[in-house]
C-alpha positions in Angstrom: 0.0 0.0 0.0 1.3 3.4 -0.9 0.6 6.3 1.3 1.8 9.9 0.6 1.2 12.3 3.5 2.3 15.9 3.7 2.6 17.6 7.0 4.5 18.1 10.2 4.2 16.4 13.6 5.2 16.6 17.2 7.8 14.3 18.6 6.7 11.9 21.4 8.9 9.5 23.2 7.6 5.9 22.5 8.9 2.7 23.9 8.5 0.0 21.3 9.3 -3.7 20.9 12.8 -4.4 19.4 11.2 -6.1 16.5 9.6 -2.9 15.4 12.9 -1.0 15.5 15.0 -3.4 13.5 15.9 -3.5 9.8 15.1 0.0 8.6 15.8 3.6 8.9 14.3 6.7 7.2 15.9 8.3 4.2 16.2 12.1 4.7 16.7 14.5 1.9 16.8 18.3 1.4 15.1 20.2 -1.4 16.4 23.7 -1.2 14.6 26.7 -2.8 16.6 29.7 -3.7 15.9 33.2 -2.3 17.5 36.5 -3.1 18.5 39.6 -1.2 21.5 41.2 0.5 19.9 42.0 4.0 18.0 39.9 6.4 14.8 41.8 5.6 15.3 41.3 1.9 15.9 37.6 2.4 12.8 37.2 4.6 10.7 39.0 2.0 12.1 36.7 -0.6 11.0 33.7 1.6 7.5 35.2 1.6 7.6 35.3 -2.2 9.3 32.0 -2.9 8.7 29.7 0.0 6.8 26.4 -0.3 3.0 26.7 -0.4 0.9 25.3 2.3 -2.7 25.7 1.2 -3.0 29.3 0.0 -0.1 30.7 1.9 3.7 30.4 1.7 5.8 29.1 4.6 9.5 29.4 5.6 10.1 25.7 5.4 8.2 22.5 5.1 8.6 18.8 5.9 6.7 16.1 4.1 7.2 12.4 3.6 6.5 9.4 1.4 5.7 6.1 3.2 5.3 2.7 1.6 5.2 -0.7 3.2 6.1 -4.3 2.4 3.7 -6.5 4.4 3.6 -10.3 4.7 0.1 -11.6 5.5 0.2 -15.3 6.4 -2.8 -17.7 6.3 -2.7 -20.2 9.2 -4.0 -23.7 9.3 -6.6 -22.8 11.9 -8.2 -20.3 9.5 -6.6 -17.2 11.1 -4.6 -14.6 9.3 -1.5 -13.0 10.8 0.4 -10.0 9.6 3.8 -11.6 10.1 6.0 -8.7 9.1 5.7 -5.0 8.0 8.7 -3.2 6.7 8.4 0.5 6.0 10.2 2.6 3.4 10.2 6.2 4.7 11.5 9.1 2.7 11.5 12.4 4.6 11.9 15.6 2.5 12.9 19.0 4.0 12.2 22.0 1.9 14.5 24.8 3.2 15.5 28.2 2.0 18.9 28.7 0.3 20.4 32.2 0.6 22.9 33.7 -1.9 26.6 33.0 -1.3 27.5 36.7 -1.6 26.1 38.0 1.7 28.1 40.4 3.9 29.8 38.8 6.9 27.3 40.2 9.3 24.3 39.1 7.3 25.8 35.7 6.6 26.3 35.2 10.4 22.6 36.2 11.0 21.5 33.9 8.2 23.5 31.0 9.5 21.8 31.3 12.9 18.4 31.7 11.4 18.7 28.8 8.9 20.2 26.5 11.5 17.2 27.1 13.8 14.7 26.6 11.0 16.4 23.3 10.0 16.3 22.1 13.7 12.6 22.8 13.7 12.1 20.8 10.5 14.3 17.9 11.7 12.1 17.7 14.8 9.2 17.1 12.3 11.3 14.3 10.8 11.8 12.7 14.2 8.1 12.9 14.8 7.3 11.3 11.5 9.7 8.5 12.2 8.1 7.9 15.6 4.7 7.6 14.0 6.0 5.0 11.6 7.5 3.0 14.5 4.1 3.1 16.2 2.5 1.8 13.0 5.0 -1.0 12.7 4.6 -1.9 16.4 0.8 -2.4 16.1 1.2 -4.1 12.7 3.6 -7.0 13.4 1.6 -9.9 14.9 -1.8 -8.5 14.2 -4.2 -11.4 13.9 -7.8 -12.1 12.9 -9.5 -15.4 13.5 -11.6 -17.2 10.8 -10.1 -14.9 8.1 -9.7 -16.5 4.7 -8.2 -14.1 2.3 -6.9 -11.9 5.2 -9.7 -9.3 4.8 -10.5 -9.0 8.5 -6.9 -8.4 9.5 -6.5 -5.8 6.8 -9.5 -4.0 8.1 -8.1 -4.1 11.7 -4.9 -2.5 10.4 -6.8 0.3 8.7 -8.4 1.2 11.9 -5.0 1.5 13.6 -3.7 3.6 10.7 -6.6 6.0 10.9 -6.1 6.5 14.6 -2.4 7.0 14.4 -2.7 9.4 11.4 -5.2 11.5 13.3 -2.9 11.6 16.3 0.0 12.7 14.2 -2.0 15.6 12.7 -3.0 16.8 16.1 0.6 16.6 17.4 1.6 18.6 14.4 -0.9 21.4 15.1 0.1 21.5 18.8 3.8 21.6 18.0 3.5 24.4 15.5 1.1 26.4 17.7 3.8 26.5 20.4 6.8 27.1 18.0 5.2 29.8 16.0 3.3 31.6 18.7 4.6 34.7 20.4 7.8 33.9 22.2 8.0 30.5 20.5 11.3 29.3 18.9 10.3 30.1 15.3 8.8 33.4 16.2 12.0 34.3 18.1 14.2 33.2 15.2 12.4 35.5 12.8 12.5 38.5 15.2 16.2 38.0 16.0 17.1 37.5 12.3 15.4 40.7 11.1 16.0 43.0 14.1 19.5 41.8 14.8 20.7 42.5 11.2 19.0 45.9 11.4 20.7 46.8 14.6 24.2 45.8 13.3 23.5 48.0 10.2 22.7 51.1 12.3 
C-alpha cells in the first residue's frame, strides 16, 4: 500500500518492541529553494515570495514524507490470518530556503543562525514522522484475525489503527507548531532576532 502524506508532527517518546525497530531507517533529503537579497529583511521578504506553499499561503520551510510498506500476511491452518512482518520505506523531505553565497559577513552570520534554527525545527518534524512509523509497525507486526480466509479482517483491523495514528499525528503537528510559531516560540524568536539583529548591526 502506498501512502503519501504531507505535514508536520510533534515528537513523542515511544517505547517499542525491538522487532519494530530493526531492519530499517528513514531516508532524509533536502530540497532547497533559492531566495534573493542582501539584507535579512530582503531575504525574509524573498522567503515570503518563494517559500513552499501550504494551502493558500507560503511558509518558511516544510517537511513532508512518502511512506510505503512491504507487508507479509500469512494464512494459518486454523483459519486465522496473521500479519507476520511489516517493513516500511520512509523518505522524509525537508524544503528549506537557500540564501545567496555573496552575503556580507554580518548578514551571513545572521542567516546561519536563522537557517540552523529553521532546520532544527524541521528535523524535529522528521523525528516525529519516524516515531509515528515506528508506532504503526509496532501495532502491525503480529496483528491477527480469526476465521479470516483471504486476510480481509486483519487488513480492516490494520486500517483502523492507521486511521487512529494518522489523526494523532496531525493533532501533534498542530500542537507543536502552535507553540513554536506563537509569540515567544522558537520560530517566532528566530524570525525576530534575524530581522532585528541585522538591522541593529547595520545602524
